[in-house]
C-alpha positions as CSV (number, residue, x, y, z in Angstrom):
1,M,29.5,86.8,-122.3
2,T,28.3,86.2,-118.7
3,L,25.0,87.6,-117.3
4,N,27.1,89.6,-114.8
5,Y,29.1,91.2,-117.6
6,M,25.9,92.0,-119.6
7,L,24.4,93.7,-116.5
8,H,27.5,95.8,-116.1
9,A,27.5,96.7,-119.8
10,V,23.9,97.8,-119.6
11,A,24.6,99.8,-116.4
12,A,27.6,101.4,-118.1
13,L,25.5,102.4,-121.1
14,I,22.9,103.9,-118.8
15,L,25.5,105.9,-117.0
16,G,27.2,106.9,-120.2
17,C,30.3,104.9,-119.5
18,A,32.4,103.3,-122.2
19,L,33.7,99.9,-121.5
20,P,37.2,99.0,-122.8
21,C,37.3,96.2,-125.4
22,Q,37.4,92.8,-123.9
23,A,40.2,91.1,-125.8
24,K,41.5,87.6,-125.1
25,S,42.9,87.4,-121.6
26,T,46.5,88.6,-121.5
27,T,48.7,87.7,-118.6
28,V,50.9,90.3,-117.1
29,K,54.3,89.8,-115.5
30,L,54.6,91.2,-111.9
31,K,57.3,93.7,-112.9
32,D,55.0,95.0,-115.6
33,L,52.0,95.6,-113.4
34,P,52.6,99.4,-112.9
35,E,52.6,99.9,-116.7
36,A,49.5,97.6,-117.2
37,R,47.6,99.5,-114.5
38,A,48.5,102.8,-116.1
39,K,47.3,101.5,-119.5
40,V,43.9,100.3,-118.1
41,W,43.3,103.5,-116.1
42,Q,44.1,105.6,-119.2
43,E,41.7,103.5,-121.2
44,W,39.0,104.1,-118.6
45,V,39.5,107.8,-118.4
46,A,39.6,108.2,-122.1
47,G,36.5,106.1,-122.6
48,N,34.6,108.2,-120.1
49,A,36.0,111.6,-121.0
50,S,33.0,112.7,-123.1
51,E,30.6,112.0,-120.3
52,K,32.4,113.9,-117.5
53,T,30.2,116.5,-115.9
54,L,32.3,117.6,-113.0
55,P,33.4,121.2,-113.7
56,A,36.8,122.7,-113.1
57,L,37.4,123.7,-109.5
58,S,36.6,127.3,-108.8
59,D,37.9,129.5,-106.0
60,L,36.3,128.7,-102.6
61,A,36.4,132.3,-101.6
62,A,34.0,133.2,-104.5
63,P,32.8,129.8,-105.9
64,D,30.8,129.3,-109.0
65,S,27.3,127.7,-108.5
66,M,26.9,124.6,-110.7
67,L,24.0,122.3,-111.6
68,W,23.4,118.6,-112.2
69,V,19.9,117.4,-113.2
70,I,19.0,114.2,-111.4
71,P,17.0,111.8,-113.7
72,D,13.3,112.1,-113.2
73,S,13.1,108.3,-112.8
74,L,15.0,108.7,-109.5
75,E,13.4,112.0,-108.3
76,P,11.1,114.2,-110.4
77,H,12.1,117.9,-110.7
78,A,15.4,117.4,-108.9
79,D,18.0,120.0,-109.8
80,L,21.1,119.5,-107.7
81,N,22.9,122.9,-107.2
82,F,26.4,122.6,-105.9
83,Y,29.7,124.3,-105.3
84,Y,32.9,122.5,-106.3
85,A,35.7,124.7,-105.2
86,S,39.2,124.6,-103.6
87,K,41.4,126.7,-101.4
88,G,45.2,126.6,-101.2
89,D,47.7,125.4,-103.9
90,A,47.1,122.0,-105.4
91,P,49.3,119.3,-103.9
92,E,51.2,117.0,-106.3
93,A,48.9,114.1,-105.4
94,G,45.8,116.2,-105.9
95,Y,43.4,117.9,-103.5
96,P,41.8,116.1,-100.5
97,L,38.1,116.2,-101.3
98,Y,35.5,117.0,-98.6
99,L,31.8,116.1,-99.4
100,Y,29.5,118.1,-97.1
101,L,25.8,117.4,-96.5
102,H,23.7,120.2,-95.0
103,G,20.8,120.1,-92.5
104,S,17.1,120.2,-92.9
105,G,16.4,124.0,-92.5
106,P,15.5,126.2,-95.4
107,R,17.7,124.8,-98.1
108,D,19.1,128.2,-99.3
109,D,20.2,129.1,-95.8
110,E,21.6,125.6,-95.1
111,W,23.6,125.6,-98.4
112,R,25.0,129.0,-97.6
113,V,26.1,127.8,-94.1
114,G,27.9,124.8,-95.7
115,L,29.9,127.2,-97.9
116,L,30.8,129.5,-94.9
117,L,31.9,126.5,-92.8
118,A,34.2,125.2,-95.7
119,Q,35.7,128.6,-96.0
120,R,36.4,128.8,-92.2
121,F,37.6,125.2,-91.6
122,D,41.3,124.9,-90.8
123,V,42.0,122.4,-93.6
124,A,44.0,123.5,-96.6
125,P,44.8,122.8,-99.3
126,A,41.4,121.2,-99.9
127,A,38.6,120.8,-102.4
128,F,34.9,120.8,-101.3
129,F,31.8,119.5,-102.9
130,I,28.9,121.3,-101.3
131,P,25.5,120.2,-102.7
132,Q,22.1,121.7,-102.0
133,I,19.3,119.1,-101.5
134,P,17.1,119.4,-104.6
135,N,13.7,119.2,-102.8
136,E,12.7,120.0,-99.2
137,G,10.2,118.3,-96.9
138,E,9.8,115.3,-94.7
139,Y,10.1,112.9,-97.6
140,Y,13.5,113.9,-98.9
141,R,16.7,112.5,-97.5
142,W,20.3,112.5,-98.4
143,Y,20.6,108.7,-98.5
144,Q,17.9,108.2,-101.2
145,R,18.7,106.7,-104.6
146,S,18.5,110.1,-106.3
147,K,21.4,111.2,-104.0
148,Q,23.3,107.9,-104.5
149,W,23.2,108.9,-108.2
150,F,25.1,112.1,-107.5
151,V,27.5,110.4,-105.1
152,D,28.4,107.8,-107.6
153,R,28.9,110.4,-110.3
154,L,31.0,112.6,-108.0
155,L,33.3,109.7,-107.1
156,R,33.6,108.5,-110.7
157,D,34.4,111.9,-112.1
158,A,36.6,113.1,-109.2
159,L,38.7,110.0,-109.4
160,A,39.0,110.3,-113.1
161,S,39.8,114.0,-113.1
162,G,43.4,113.7,-111.7
163,K,42.7,116.7,-109.6
164,I,41.6,114.8,-106.4
165,D,43.9,112.7,-104.2
166,P,42.2,109.2,-104.3
167,E,43.6,108.4,-100.9
168,R,41.9,111.4,-99.3
169,I,38.1,111.6,-99.9
170,Y,36.1,112.6,-96.8
171,L,32.4,112.7,-96.0
172,Y,30.8,114.8,-93.3
173,G,27.4,116.4,-92.6
174,I,25.3,118.1,-89.9
175,S,21.9,117.2,-88.5
176,E,19.9,115.8,-91.4
177,G,23.3,115.7,-93.2
178,G,24.6,113.9,-90.2
179,Y,22.0,111.1,-90.6
180,G,22.7,111.0,-94.4
181,S,26.5,111.0,-94.0
182,Q,26.3,108.2,-91.4
183,R,24.3,106.0,-93.7
184,L,26.4,106.9,-96.8
185,A,29.6,106.3,-94.8
186,S,28.6,102.7,-94.2
187,F,27.4,102.3,-97.8
188,Y,30.4,103.8,-99.5
189,A,33.1,103.1,-96.8
190,D,35.5,101.6,-99.3
191,Y,35.9,104.9,-101.1
192,L,36.5,107.0,-98.0
193,A,39.6,107.9,-96.1
194,A,37.3,108.9,-93.1
195,A,33.8,110.0,-92.3
196,G,32.4,112.5,-89.7
197,P,28.7,113.0,-89.2
198,M,27.8,115.6,-86.6
199,A,24.7,116.3,-84.5
200,G,23.0,113.1,-85.8
201,G,22.7,109.5,-84.8
202,E,21.2,106.7,-86.9
203,P,19.8,103.3,-85.8
204,L,22.6,100.9,-86.6
205,K,20.4,98.8,-88.9
206,N,20.6,101.8,-91.3
207,A,24.4,102.1,-91.0
208,P,26.1,98.9,-89.9
209,V,29.4,99.8,-88.1
210,E,31.1,96.6,-89.4
211,N,31.5,98.2,-92.8
212,L,33.7,100.8,-91.2
213,R,36.6,98.4,-90.8
214,N,39.6,100.3,-92.2
215,T,37.5,103.6,-92.4
216,P,38.1,105.9,-89.4
217,F,34.8,107.3,-88.2
218,S,33.8,110.3,-86.1
219,L,30.3,111.1,-84.7
220,R,30.0,114.1,-82.4
221,T,26.6,115.0,-80.9
222,G,25.5,117.2,-78.0
223,K,24.9,115.2,-74.8
224,E,21.6,117.1,-74.4
225,D,20.5,116.7,-78.1
226,Y,17.4,114.6,-77.3
227,G,15.5,115.3,-80.6
228,F,14.8,112.0,-82.4
229,Y,16.9,110.2,-79.8
230,R,20.1,111.6,-81.3
231,D,21.9,111.4,-77.9
232,K,20.8,107.8,-77.4
233,L,21.6,106.6,-80.9
234,T,25.0,108.3,-80.8
235,G,25.7,106.3,-77.6
236,Y,24.6,103.1,-79.2
237,T,27.0,103.8,-82.1
238,A,29.9,104.5,-79.6
239,A,29.2,101.2,-77.7
240,A,29.0,99.2,-81.0
241,L,32.3,100.6,-82.2
242,D,34.0,100.2,-78.8
243,S,32.9,96.6,-78.8
244,I,34.0,95.7,-82.3
245,E,37.3,97.5,-81.9
246,A,38.0,95.5,-78.7
247,I,37.3,92.3,-80.6
248,S,39.4,93.3,-83.6
249,G,42.3,94.5,-81.6
250,E,44.2,95.7,-84.6
251,G,43.2,99.4,-84.8
252,E,41.0,98.7,-87.8
253,Y,38.0,100.4,-86.3
254,E,39.5,103.8,-85.3
255,H,36.7,106.1,-84.1
256,W,36.0,109.3,-82.3
257,V,32.4,109.2,-81.1
258,E,31.6,111.8,-78.5
259,L,28.6,113.0,-76.6
260,I,29.6,116.6,-75.9
261,P,28.7,117.8,-72.3
262,E,26.3,120.7,-71.9
263,R,25.6,120.9,-75.6
264,G,22.3,120.4,-77.4
265,H,21.8,120.4,-81.2
266,H,24.4,123.1,-81.8
267,I,28.0,122.1,-81.4
268,D,31.4,123.3,-82.6
269,Y,31.8,121.8,-86.0
270,A,35.5,122.8,-86.6
271,P,37.3,119.9,-85.0
272,T,35.7,117.2,-87.2
273,P,37.3,118.1,-90.6
274,V,40.7,118.5,-88.9
275,W,40.4,115.0,-87.5
276,L,39.3,113.6,-90.9
277,S,42.2,115.2,-92.6
278,K,44.7,113.1,-90.7
279,H,43.6,109.8,-92.4
280,R,44.3,108.1,-95.7
281,R,42.3,105.3,-97.4
282,V,43.3,101.7,-97.0
283,T,42.8,100.0,-100.4
284,S,44.4,96.5,-100.1
285,P,43.1,95.3,-96.8
286,K,43.8,91.8,-95.6
287,R,40.7,91.9,-93.4
288,L,37.3,93.2,-94.6
289,S,33.8,93.2,-93.3
290,W,30.8,94.1,-95.4
291,E,27.1,93.9,-94.6
292,N,25.5,94.4,-98.0
293,F,22.4,96.3,-96.9
294,E,19.7,97.8,-99.1
295,M,19.5,101.6,-99.0
296,D,16.3,103.0,-100.6
297,G,15.9,99.9,-102.7
298,Q,19.4,99.7,-103.9
299,Y,22.4,97.5,-103.1
300,R,26.1,97.9,-103.9
301,S,27.3,95.5,-106.5
302,G,30.8,95.5,-105.0
303,F,32.7,96.6,-101.9
304,G,36.4,96.6,-101.1
305,N,37.8,93.8,-103.2
306,L,34.5,91.9,-103.6
307,Q,32.1,91.9,-106.5
308,V,28.7,90.3,-106.1
309,I,27.5,88.2,-109.0
310,E,24.6,86.7,-107.2
311,R,23.4,87.8,-103.7
312,S,22.9,85.2,-101.1
313,N,19.7,86.8,-99.7
314,L,16.7,86.6,-102.0
315,D,14.8,89.6,-100.7
316,E,15.1,92.5,-98.2
317,S,13.9,90.3,-95.2
318,S,17.6,89.4,-94.8
319,R,21.0,90.7,-95.8
320,T,24.3,89.1,-96.9
321,R,27.4,89.7,-94.8
322,Y,30.9,89.0,-96.1
323,D,33.9,88.7,-93.7
324,M,37.3,88.2,-95.4
325,E,40.7,87.5,-93.8
326,I,43.9,86.8,-95.8
327,S,46.9,85.2,-94.2
328,D,49.8,83.2,-95.7
329,N,48.2,83.1,-99.1
330,V,44.9,81.7,-97.8
331,V,41.8,83.8,-98.3
332,N,39.1,82.9,-95.7
333,L,35.7,84.2,-96.7
334,T,32.7,83.8,-94.5
335,I,29.3,84.5,-96.0
336,N,26.3,84.7,-93.7
337,L,22.6,85.7,-94.0
338,V,21.8,88.4,-91.5
339,E,18.3,88.9,-89.9
340,Y,17.4,91.8,-87.6
341,E,15.0,91.7,-84.7
342,C,14.0,95.0,-83.1
343,T,14.5,95.0,-79.3
344,E,13.7,98.7,-78.6
345,L,11.0,100.6,-80.3
346,D,10.2,104.3,-79.8
347,P,6.5,104.5,-78.8
348,R,6.0,108.0,-80.1
349,W,7.3,107.8,-83.7
350,G,7.8,104.1,-84.1
351,I,11.5,104.5,-84.6
352,Q,13.3,101.1,-84.3
353,L,16.2,102.1,-82.0
354,K,18.0,98.9,-81.2
355,F,18.3,95.4,-82.6
356,D,19.6,91.8,-82.2
357,R,21.0,90.1,-85.2
358,T,21.0,86.4,-86.2
359,Y,23.6,85.0,-88.5
360,T,23.0,81.9,-90.7
361,P,25.6,80.5,-93.1
362,A,24.6,81.3,-96.7
363,E,23.7,78.4,-98.9
364,K,23.7,80.1,-102.2
365,G,25.3,83.1,-103.9
366,T,28.3,83.8,-106.1
367,V,31.1,86.4,-105.5
368,R,34.3,87.4,-107.2
369,V,37.3,87.9,-104.9
370,F,39.7,90.4,-106.5
371,L,43.3,90.1,-105.3
372,D,46.6,92.1,-105.8
373,E,50.2,91.6,-104.9
374,N,49.8,93.3,-101.6
375,M,47.3,90.7,-100.5
376,V,48.8,87.5,-101.8
377,D,52.1,86.3,-103.2
378,F,51.4,85.4,-106.9
379,N,54.5,83.3,-107.0
380,K,52.9,80.8,-104.7
381,P,49.6,78.9,-104.8
382,V,46.6,80.7,-103.4
383,T,43.8,79.0,-101.5
384,V,40.3,80.4,-101.2
385,M,38.1,79.0,-98.4
386,V,34.4,79.9,-98.2
387,N,32.4,79.0,-95.0
388,G,35.1,76.4,-94.2
389,Q,35.1,74.7,-97.6
390,R,38.0,74.9,-100.0
391,K,36.8,76.5,-103.3
392,F,40.1,77.2,-105.0
393,H,43.7,76.2,-104.8
394,G,46.3,77.1,-107.3
395,K,48.5,79.8,-108.8
396,L,46.9,82.9,-110.1
397,K,48.3,84.8,-113.1
398,P,47.9,88.6,-113.1
399,N,46.0,89.5,-116.2
400,M,44.5,92.4,-118.1
401,D,41.0,91.1,-117.9
402,D,40.8,91.4,-114.2
403,L,42.4,94.8,-114.3
404,R,39.6,95.8,-116.6
405,R,36.9,94.1,-114.6
406,S,38.0,95.9,-111.5
407,V,38.0,99.3,-113.1
408,E,34.5,98.7,-114.5
409,E,33.3,97.8,-111.1
410,F,35.0,100.4,-108.9
411,Y,36.2,103.1,-111.3
412,D,39.1,103.6,-108.8
413,P,42.8,104.1,-109.7
414,L,43.7,102.5,-106.3
415,R,41.7,99.3,-106.9
416,L,43.0,98.0,-110.1
417,F,43.2,94.3,-109.2
418,P,45.2,92.0,-111.5
419,A,43.6,88.7,-110.5
420,S,40.4,87.2,-109.2
421,V,38.7,84.0,-108.1
422,V,34.9,83.4,-108.6
423,V,33.4,81.3,-105.9
424,T,29.9,79.9,-105.7
425,L,28.1,78.4,-102.7
C-alpha cells in the first residue's frame, strides 16, 4: 500500500467515505468501459449511501430550512443553515445546480435575499443551494476551510444523488459572496460548468485566472464601485483574461467581465445566472492549466485529470503550476514553481493589488496523470513528457484500479479515468 493511498484512506475515513475493495488490477476492454464505469460508480454511491447528508429537494417557492454542523476543528460553533430546493420539473439528466453565496450584511437578511433572487431568476428548471454563513464579522469569509468543507460535501453528495446534472453545476455570489465565489471558482474550477461572481473583485493571487481554462467565467461590477478597489480589481481580472484568451486562441477562456457604467455597489443581478445556464462542463480536456494555490491553509490534492502525490513546492512561499497539452498521443506536462512579487500595494489597508510572477522549472514532485479514451488512443503507444523529458512511453491498458482511484479522488461520475501514468521529477 502506497503512502498516497494510505493518506486517501485516512481522509476517506474522516469524511465517512467507504473505499471500494482494491482487488488485483483487472484490465478492461474498450468496449466494456461503459459497463465498468457504471459498476465503479455504483460501488462508490453504495459505499457512501449511509453517510449522505444532502436532503431531498424541497419546493423553492416554500423551501425547507436545513442544517449542517461544521466540525469544531474547522470553525467552532458553526451551524450552516441552508436551503436546497428546486423549481420546474426535473430534467432527465437531473437539475442544473446553482450554488449562491450571499453578502456581508446581517446574515438573516442576506440569506433571505438569496432565496428571493433564486425565486425570481429566469432559470428553470433548476436547483439551488443557498447557504447562510455560520458566523458574522470581519474574520469570517466564504473561502475558509470550514466553507471548503461544505462545498466538498455538497459536490460529493449532489453528484452521488442522481438528482443533479453533473455537467451543469454553477457558482455565483454577490459582494462578500462575490469575493468568495471568485476564489472558490479558481479553486474548484474542474467541477464547475461556469462561475459568476458579482459586485466583487479579488487580487489575482487569491484566484489565478489560469485555472479557469475550460470554465466560462463572469464578473460584473459597477464602474463606480470603488470600495476595497472592486472597480480596479475587476479591471485587472478583465485584462488578465483578455490577455490569456488572446494567447490561447482556442476559446478556452470564455469570459464576460464588465464594469457597468453609472453603477456603484448595487447592480442588476439577473443577467448572470442566465449567462451561466448556457454552459456545460468540459471533463476530458486536452489542455489544462492549474496553479495549485493554498487557500486558508489547504491545497487541492487533484484537479482536472491530475492527482498530486508529492507537491513540488515545499512551503507556501511558492506554488506549483501544472500545464498539460495532449496531441497525437503525446502528453506534454510542464511543472513550474511560481513565486509572486507584489507590484502595487494599497497604502490604506495594505491590500496587495497587483503582482509579477516568476516561473522556475520544478526539480521534485510526483503526479499521477489520469487518461481516458477521449484524450488518447489506447490502441497506440502513449508518450508522457515532463519538462521536456520523456517519462513514459508505451501502451496503456484500461483497468479497474484506475477507475477506482479516480472516483476516490474526484467522486465525479464524469471523471472515471480508466488509465494513468505516475511521473516523478
